[in-house]
C-alpha positions as CSV (number, residue, x, y, z in Angstrom):
1,M,12.8,-22.9,-18.3
2,P,14.5,-20.4,-20.4
3,S,15.2,-22.0,-24.2
4,R,18.3,-22.9,-24.9
5,Q,18.7,-19.0,-27.1
6,D,17.7,-17.9,-23.2
7,Q,20.5,-19.3,-21.9
8,G,23.1,-17.2,-22.9
9,T,21.5,-13.8,-22.2
10,T,21.6,-11.7,-19.6
11,D,17.5,-12.3,-18.3
12,G,18.4,-15.5,-18.5
13,R,20.6,-15.7,-16.3
14,R,18.8,-14.0,-14.1
15,T,15.3,-15.9,-15.1
16,R,17.7,-19.2,-14.1
17,F,19.7,-18.0,-11.0
18,C,17.4,-15.1,-9.6
19,A,14.2,-15.7,-9.7
20,V,13.1,-16.0,-5.7
21,P,9.3,-16.5,-6.1
22,I,7.6,-13.4,-4.9
23,G,6.5,-15.0,-1.2
24,S,8.8,-16.9,-0.7
25,R,10.7,-14.2,1.9
26,F,7.4,-12.8,3.1
27,E,6.9,-16.3,4.2
28,E,10.0,-16.4,5.8
29,L,10.0,-13.2,7.6
30,R,6.5,-13.7,8.6
31,H,7.2,-16.8,10.0
32,K,10.5,-15.7,11.9
33,R,8.9,-12.7,13.4
34,V,7.4,-14.8,16.1
35,R,10.5,-15.6,17.4
36,E,11.7,-11.9,17.4
37,R,8.2,-11.2,19.2
38,K,9.2,-13.5,21.8
39,D,13.0,-12.9,21.5
40,A,11.9,-9.3,22.4
41,I,9.4,-9.7,24.9
42,R,12.2,-11.9,26.8
43,R,15.4,-9.6,26.3
44,G,12.9,-6.1,27.0
45,L,13.0,-4.8,24.1
46,I,9.4,-4.3,24.2
47,P,6.9,-5.2,26.7
48,D,4.9,-8.5,27.5
49,P,1.3,-7.5,26.3
50,N,0.7,-9.9,29.4
51,K,1.7,-7.4,32.1
52,P,1.1,-4.1,33.1
53,V,3.6,-1.2,33.0
54,R,4.6,1.8,34.6
55,L,5.0,4.6,32.0
56,E,8.2,5.8,33.4
57,N,9.1,1.9,32.8
58,A,8.5,2.1,29.2
59,I,10.4,1.1,27.3
60,T,12.9,2.9,24.3
61,F,12.9,1.0,21.0
62,I,16.0,0.7,18.9
63,G,14.8,0.0,15.5
64,T,15.7,0.0,11.7
65,K,18.3,2.0,10.2
66,D,15.6,1.9,6.4
67,M,13.4,3.9,5.4
68,C,10.6,0.9,5.5
69,P,11.5,-2.6,7.5
70,E,12.4,-5.3,5.7
71,F,9.3,-6.9,6.8
72,E,6.8,-4.7,5.4
73,R,8.8,-4.8,1.8
74,H,8.4,-7.7,1.6
75,E,5.1,-8.0,2.1
76,R,3.8,-5.4,0.5
77,E,5.5,-6.9,-2.7
78,Y,3.8,-10.1,-2.1
79,Q,0.6,-8.1,-2.0
80,Q,1.3,-6.3,-5.0
81,S,0.3,-2.9,-2.7
82,V,4.2,-1.3,-3.9
83,E,3.7,2.6,-5.0
84,K,5.3,3.9,-7.8
85,F,7.3,5.8,-6.1
86,E,9.1,3.2,-4.8
87,K,9.2,0.7,-7.9
88,I,11.9,-0.3,-9.8
89,P,11.3,1.3,-13.0
90,G,10.0,-1.0,-15.6
91,T,8.8,-3.4,-13.7
92,K,6.4,-4.7,-10.5
93,S,9.4,-5.5,-8.5
94,I,10.0,-2.9,-5.4
95,D,13.4,-1.1,-5.3
96,H,14.6,-1.9,-1.2
97,G,16.3,1.5,-1.4
98,R,13.4,3.4,-2.1
99,A,10.6,2.2,-0.3
100,V,9.2,4.4,2.1
101,K,7.5,2.8,5.5
102,A,3.6,3.0,4.5
103,Y,0.8,3.9,7.6
104,S,-1.0,1.7,8.8
105,R,-3.5,2.0,11.4
106,P,-3.3,0.8,14.7
107,A,-5.8,-1.6,15.2
108,A,-7.6,-2.7,19.0
109,G,-6.0,-5.8,19.6
110,A,-3.0,-5.9,17.8
111,D,0.7,-6.6,18.5
112,Q,2.7,-4.0,19.2
113,P,5.7,-3.4,17.3
114,L,8.5,-4.7,16.7
115,P,11.4,-3.2,17.0
116,S,13.1,-3.7,13.1
117,D,9.1,-1.8,12.5
118,V,9.9,1.4,13.9
119,R,12.7,4.1,12.3
120,P,15.2,6.2,15.2
121,P,15.3,9.5,14.1
122,P,18.0,9.5,12.4
123,V,16.2,8.2,10.0
124,L,12.6,9.6,10.6
125,L,14.3,12.9,9.4
126,S,16.7,11.7,6.0
127,T,13.2,9.9,5.6
128,L,11.1,13.1,5.5
129,N,14.3,14.6,3.8
130,Y,14.5,12.3,0.9
131,L,10.3,12.7,0.6
132,I,11.2,16.4,0.3
133,T,14.1,16.4,-2.2
134,D,13.4,13.1,-4.3
135,I,9.6,13.2,-4.5
136,V,8.4,16.4,-4.0
137,A,11.2,18.5,-5.7
138,Y,10.5,16.6,-8.9
139,G,7.6,14.8,-9.7
140,D,4.1,16.3,-9.9
141,L,2.5,17.1,-6.7
142,S,-1.2,16.1,-7.6
143,D,0.4,13.3,-8.5
144,S,2.6,13.2,-5.2
145,H,0.5,14.0,-2.7
146,P,-1.2,11.1,-1.3
147,F,2.0,8.9,-1.0
148,V,3.1,11.6,0.9
149,R,0.8,13.0,2.8
150,D,1.1,8.9,4.0
151,R,4.1,8.6,4.7
152,T,4.4,11.5,6.5
153,R,1.6,10.7,8.3
154,S,3.9,6.9,8.7
155,I,6.9,8.6,9.9
156,R,4.7,11.1,12.9
157,Q,3.8,8.0,13.8
158,D,6.4,6.4,14.8
159,F,8.1,9.3,16.6
160,T,4.9,8.6,18.9
161,L,5.6,5.0,18.9
162,Q,9.0,6.3,20.6
163,N,6.9,9.0,22.6
164,N,9.6,11.1,21.3
165,R,8.9,15.0,21.2
166,G,12.3,16.2,21.2
167,I,13.7,18.7,18.9
168,E,14.1,15.9,15.9
169,A,10.3,15.4,16.2
170,V,9.4,19.3,16.0
171,Q,12.0,19.5,13.1
172,A,9.9,17.0,11.1
173,H,6.5,18.3,12.5
174,T,7.6,21.4,11.2
175,H,8.5,20.3,8.0
176,T,5.4,18.1,7.2
177,R,3.2,21.4,8.2
178,S,4.9,23.5,5.8
179,L,4.8,20.5,2.9
180,L,1.9,19.4,2.9
């Protein structure tokens, strides 16, 4: 509880009114994902993992417009695995406008990604542009290389998940190869 003196300050107000436990939004989203997955299967947005699907009948994802899905942002903040390039300066909190989806290794038996986890090609290209112009261009490459390598790997993974081999995928792969 802030002291009486702190109650009139900006920090005091922020403490009283914005102090939402980091894990609460993550837990809320985690429970929501179960319903979201069932709803996405019912609406035909993702295939039912218990029913075989022919490749020509594969579903096209319509994904998130963010560089990093909301669930992942809150999950990584909860797990304290936010990179310094994604933090609000001077804090341990994630900057939702600077967070970039991390690469996650596909695992046998893991659930298929939800549409809200996959970024469409225009978002993938703008994310790659952000990495090049805001991270690589203004920092020490030896410092940013592991971060950029991981995030460009995630971009390539999203193209693969969408079975996208179009011009956007070619552009992204070309820029990534010249970058790394």
